[in-house]
One Martini backbone bead per residue (centre of mass of N, CA, C, O) as a GRO file, in nm:
protein
  238
    1MET     BB    1 -21.434   0.223   3.214
    2THR     BB    2 -21.180   0.183   3.383
    3ASP     BB    3 -21.030   0.007   3.177
    4ARG     BB    4 -21.033   0.216   2.951
    5ARG     BB    5 -20.880   0.434   3.101
    6THR     BB    6 -20.624   0.271   3.144
    7GLN     BB    7 -20.563   0.215   2.850
    8LEU     BB    8 -20.546   0.512   2.753
    9ALA     BB    9 -20.329   0.604   2.951
   10GLU     BB   10 -20.109   0.411   2.853
   11ASN     BB   11 -20.107   0.491   2.555
   12LEU     BB   12 -20.053   0.792   2.597
   13ALA     BB   13 -19.782   0.756   2.743
   14GLN     BB   14 -19.637   0.618   2.506
   15VAL     BB   15 -19.669   0.850   2.305
   16GLU     BB   16 -19.533   1.064   2.474
   17GLU     BB   17 -19.259   0.920   2.478
   18ARG     BB   18 -19.214   0.927   2.173
   19ILE     BB   19 -19.224   1.232   2.137
   20ALA     BB   20 -19.001   1.310   2.336
   21SER     BB   21 -18.778   1.140   2.200
   22ALA     BB   22 -18.794   1.272   1.918
   23CYS     BB   23 -18.729   1.557   2.012
   24ALA     BB   24 -18.453   1.496   2.135
   25SER     BB   25 -18.324   1.381   1.870
   26ALA     BB   26 -18.396   1.670   1.714
   27GLY     BB   27 -18.360   1.920   1.910
   28ARG     BB   28 -18.642   1.956   2.049
   29GLU     BB   29 -18.914   2.072   2.192
   30ARG     BB   30 -19.195   1.942   2.317
   31GLU     BB   31 -19.373   2.209   2.269
   32ASP     BB   32 -19.350   2.193   1.941
   33VAL     BB   33 -19.557   1.947   1.980
   34THR     BB   34 -19.880   1.841   1.872
   35LEU     BB   35 -20.141   1.644   1.985
   36ILE     BB   36 -20.362   1.452   1.778
   37VAL     BB   37 -20.657   1.277   1.827
   38VAL     BB   38 -20.791   1.010   1.648
   39THR     BB   39 -21.154   0.927   1.686
   40LYS     BB   40 -21.235   0.745   1.478
   41THR     BB   41 -21.498   0.508   1.556
   42TYR     BB   42 -21.521   0.640   1.832
   43PRO     BB   43 -21.663   0.733   2.114
   44ALA     BB   44 -21.751   0.987   2.325
   45SER     BB   45 -21.641   0.846   2.581
   46ASP     BB   46 -21.344   0.861   2.487
   47VAL     BB   47 -21.322   1.164   2.469
   48ARG     BB   48 -21.372   1.213   2.770
   49ILE     BB   49 -21.128   1.060   2.873
   50LEU     BB   50 -20.915   1.221   2.721
   51TYR     BB   51 -20.980   1.486   2.859
   52GLU     BB   52 -20.908   1.387   3.148
   53LEU     BB   53 -20.600   1.327   3.028
   54GLY     BB   54 -20.547   1.620   2.847
   55VAL     BB   55 -20.695   1.632   2.589
   56ARG     BB   56 -20.762   1.902   2.320
   57GLN     BB   57 -20.707   1.737   2.045
   58VAL     BB   58 -20.923   1.642   1.775
   59ALA     BB   59 -21.011   1.392   1.517
   60GLU     BB   60 -21.186   1.377   1.196
   61ASN     BB   61 -21.324   1.221   0.867
   62ARG     BB   62 -21.648   1.211   0.935
   63ASP     BB   63 -21.935   1.377   0.968
   64GLN     BB   64 -22.140   1.152   1.061
   65ASP     BB   65 -21.956   1.111   1.322
   66ALA     BB   66 -21.870   1.397   1.429
   67ALA     BB   67 -22.125   1.564   1.488
   68PRO     BB   68 -22.247   1.396   1.729
   69LYS     BB   69 -21.987   1.397   1.899
   70ALA     BB   70 -21.956   1.702   1.932
   71ALA     BB   71 -22.232   1.742   2.067
   72ALA     BB   72 -22.172   1.546   2.315
   73CYS     BB   73 -21.895   1.750   2.366
   74ALA     BB   74 -21.972   2.064   2.401
   75ASP     BB   75 -21.866   2.103   2.714
   76LEU     BB   76 -21.586   2.086   2.589
   77SER     BB   77 -21.246   2.209   2.547
   78LEU     BB   78 -21.228   2.162   2.214
   79THR     BB   79 -21.042   2.079   1.921
   80TRP     BB   80 -21.162   2.032   1.598
   81HIS     BB   81 -21.047   1.817   1.341
   82PHE     BB   82 -21.058   1.804   0.991
   83VAL     BB   83 -20.909   1.521   0.779
   84GLY     BB   84 -21.093   1.472   0.548
   85GLN     BB   85 -21.259   1.443   0.279
   86LEU     BB   86 -21.443   1.730   0.150
   87GLN     BB   87 -21.763   1.798   0.090
   88THR     BB   88 -21.972   2.059   0.020
   89ASN     BB   89 -22.235   1.926   0.164
   90LYS     BB   90 -22.061   1.928   0.460
   91VAL     BB   91 -21.964   2.215   0.543
   92ARG     BB   92 -22.176   2.333   0.738
   93SER     BB   93 -22.137   2.122   0.956
   94VAL     BB   94 -21.828   2.143   1.004
   95ALA     BB   95 -21.830   2.456   1.071
   96GLY     BB   96 -21.987   2.413   1.351
   97TYR     BB   97 -21.721   2.246   1.506
   98ALA     BB   98 -21.472   2.324   1.369
   99GLY     BB   99 -21.144   2.473   1.400
  100VAL     BB  100 -21.013   2.271   1.180
  101VAL     BB  101 -20.916   2.233   0.835
  102GLN     BB  102 -20.685   1.993   0.680
  103SER     BB  103 -20.840   1.945   0.366
  104VAL     BB  104 -20.753   2.172   0.172
  105ASP     BB  105 -20.784   2.140  -0.217
  106ARG     BB  106 -20.989   2.382  -0.311
  107VAL     BB  107 -21.158   2.660  -0.405
  108LYS     BB  108 -21.450   2.560  -0.366
  109LEU     BB  109 -21.405   2.498  -0.063
  110VAL     BB  110 -21.334   2.778   0.032
  111THR     BB  111 -21.601   2.911  -0.045
  112ALA     BB  112 -21.783   2.729   0.131
  113LEU     BB  113 -21.653   2.786   0.406
  114SER     BB  114 -21.696   3.090   0.411
  115ALA     BB  115 -22.015   3.070   0.389
  116ALA     BB  116 -22.042   2.887   0.669
  117VAL     BB  117 -21.944   3.094   0.850
  118ARG     BB  118 -22.037   3.195   1.185
  119GLY     BB  119 -22.043   3.441   1.431
  120GLY     BB  120 -21.734   3.547   1.392
  121ARG     BB  121 -21.577   3.320   1.312
  122GLU     BB  122 -21.266   3.125   1.285
  123LEU     BB  123 -21.127   2.916   1.034
  124GLY     BB  124 -20.902   2.684   1.013
  125CYS     BB  125 -20.645   2.621   0.751
  126LEU     BB  126 -20.526   2.347   0.561
  127ILE     BB  127 -20.314   2.247   0.317
  128GLN     BB  128 -20.334   1.974   0.118
  129VAL     BB  129 -20.061   1.772   0.026
  130ALA     BB  130 -19.979   1.598  -0.278
  131LEU     BB  131 -19.700   1.388  -0.348
  132ASP     BB  132 -19.871   1.218  -0.594
  133ALA     BB  133 -19.920   1.482  -0.766
  134GLU     BB  134 -19.984   1.634  -1.042
  135SER     BB  135 -20.034   1.884  -1.222
  136GLY     BB  136 -20.381   1.952  -1.165
  137GLU     BB  137 -20.406   1.744  -0.938
  138ARG     BB  138 -20.518   1.490  -0.726
  139GLY     BB  139 -20.495   1.284  -0.481
  140ASP     BB  140 -20.586   0.974  -0.366
  141ARG     BB  141 -20.601   1.125  -0.056
  142GLY     BB  142 -20.592   1.389  -0.143
  143GLY     BB  143 -20.501   1.693  -0.252
  144VAL     BB  144 -20.257   1.908  -0.371
  145ALA     BB  145 -20.045   2.013  -0.578
  146PRO     BB  146 -19.758   2.182  -0.517
  147ASP     BB  147 -19.801   2.413  -0.747
  148ALA     BB  148 -20.090   2.510  -0.582
  149ILE     BB  149 -20.043   2.635  -0.302
  150GLU     BB  150 -20.037   2.947  -0.337
  151GLU     BB  151 -20.314   2.989  -0.464
  152LEU     BB  152 -20.472   2.866  -0.223
  153ALA     BB  153 -20.361   3.047  -0.002
  154ALA     BB  154 -20.474   3.312  -0.115
  155SER     BB  155 -20.770   3.225  -0.100
  156VAL     BB  156 -20.783   3.189   0.206
  157GLU     BB  157 -20.679   3.475   0.294
  158GLU     BB  158 -20.928   3.623   0.137
  159ALA     BB  159 -21.129   3.477   0.309
  160GLU     BB  160 -21.397   3.495   0.490
  161GLY     BB  161 -21.342   3.334   0.809
  162LEU     BB  162 -21.046   3.261   0.735
  163ARG     BB  163 -20.740   3.071   0.826
  164LEU     BB  164 -20.402   3.045   0.763
  165ASP     BB  165 -20.199   2.778   0.906
  166GLY     BB  166 -20.103   2.564   0.663
  167LEU     BB  167 -19.986   2.224   0.642
  168MET     BB  168 -20.071   1.900   0.490
  169THR     BB  169 -20.005   1.537   0.515
  170VAL     BB  170 -20.001   1.217   0.353
  171ALA     BB  171 -19.849   0.945   0.317
  172PRO     BB  172 -19.780   0.802   0.034
  173LEU     BB  173 -19.858   0.502  -0.173
  174ALA     BB  174 -19.743   0.663  -0.420
  175GLY     BB  175 -19.473   0.725  -0.585
  176PRO     BB  176 -19.167   0.871  -0.485
  177TYR     BB  177 -19.278   0.852  -0.157
  178ALA     BB  178 -19.317   0.566  -0.127
  179GLY     BB  179 -19.192   0.454   0.178
  180ARG     BB  180 -19.087   0.778   0.235
  181GLN     BB  181 -19.156   0.956   0.492
  182ARG     BB  182 -18.921   1.146   0.551
  183ALA     BB  183 -18.907   1.271   0.269
  184ALA     BB  184 -19.195   1.376   0.267
  185PHE     BB  185 -19.169   1.562   0.521
  186ASP     BB  186 -18.937   1.732   0.419
  187ARG     BB  187 -19.093   1.848   0.181
  188LEU     BB  188 -19.316   1.987   0.341
  189VAL     BB  189 -19.124   2.179   0.496
  190GLU     BB  190 -19.031   2.327   0.248
  191PHE     BB  191 -19.307   2.437   0.170
  192SER     BB  192 -19.348   2.591   0.435
  193SER     BB  193 -19.115   2.790   0.405
  194ARG     BB  194 -19.226   2.923   0.149
  195LEU     BB  195 -19.502   3.010   0.255
  196ARG     BB  196 -19.388   3.204   0.485
  197GLY     BB  197 -19.290   3.428   0.296
  198ASN     BB  198 -19.610   3.524   0.244
  199HIS     BB  199 -19.715   3.354   0.526
  200PRO     BB  200 -19.604   3.375   0.840
  201ALA     BB  201 -19.856   3.239   1.008
  202ALA     BB  202 -19.818   2.961   0.836
  203ASN     BB  203 -19.674   2.728   1.076
  204MET     BB  204 -19.824   2.467   1.018
  205VAL     BB  205 -19.732   2.106   1.051
  206SER     BB  206 -19.910   1.824   0.934
  207ALA     BB  207 -19.765   1.512   1.044
  208GLY     BB  208 -19.815   1.206   1.112
  209MET     BB  209 -19.852   0.893   1.273
  210SER     BB  210 -19.830   0.616   1.445
  211ALA     BB  211 -19.589   0.492   1.252
  212ASP     BB  212 -19.444   0.812   1.177
  213LEU     BB  213 -19.386   1.039   1.395
  214GLU     BB  214 -19.075   1.052   1.405
  215ASP     BB  215 -19.032   1.154   1.116
  216ALA     BB  216 -19.196   1.414   1.147
  217ILE     BB  217 -19.032   1.541   1.379
  218ALA     BB  218 -18.756   1.537   1.236
  219ALA     BB  219 -18.861   1.732   1.002
  220GLY     BB  220 -19.083   1.953   1.168
  221ALA     BB  221 -19.337   1.897   1.292
  222THR     BB  222 -19.613   2.041   1.487
  223HIS     BB  223 -19.818   1.800   1.407
  224VAL     BB  224 -19.978   1.501   1.526
  225ARG     BB  225 -20.174   1.210   1.407
  226VAL     BB  226 -20.324   0.998   1.656
  227GLY     BB  227 -20.484   0.679   1.696
  228THR     BB  228 -20.411   0.371   1.743
  229ALA     BB  229 -20.195   0.421   1.976
  230VAL     BB  230 -20.436   0.514   2.167
  231LEU     BB  231 -20.719   0.340   2.087
  232GLY     BB  232 -20.655   0.127   1.883
  233VAL     BB  233 -20.783  -0.097   1.692
  234ARG     BB  234 -21.003  -0.064   1.454
  235PRO     BB  235 -21.305  -0.108   1.377
  236ARG     BB  236 -21.499  -0.228   1.150
  237LEU     BB  237 -21.671  -0.119   0.892
  238GLY     BB  238 -21.990  -0.189   0.749
   0.00000   0.00000   0.00000
């Protein structure tokens, strides 16, 4: 456990240095960017170590992994972000532990999330934007086509128990932005600026991961989702 703590502390320090350097290069304050550590495939014991090291925001992409992990860490003051494609049959479980769902990409999901929120809670929602999707389609990695952002945003804002926090994207593997992470993130920030015209509080921009967090910060992302650079190369799922 001591070795693992040392390893995570060193990795976290290196990521922190990268974020601070990227903020300085972009003329931004370090406080403008929030680190979310993606803990998928790693155990609750790692989450506890990360908490001891100061991490307060963690992310998961599969409910079957996230739900027991969140339960095991229920005594910690963490915000859990759900970042994977979300099926409606998993919504009730996810709404029980997640503070933010970053992968909202259809009205049916908005309706299900609203119905699942209990006890006066408010669930933050990010609209996942697919930069590889044509009008009326969803992206290969989830997400809604850019021309549907406003309609979905209005749906979230009108839904009981939900809060519209902003936009998220995953750098696409196909289409005009494939291999062009900075251009993709610049485009997302443009969409965010438009969104805030009608929804001023929706100012969160979640973009960038271990390999491209600098591009995301340069573009204006407010949150970066980093897994491998903190936790190491992920074990293969069986």
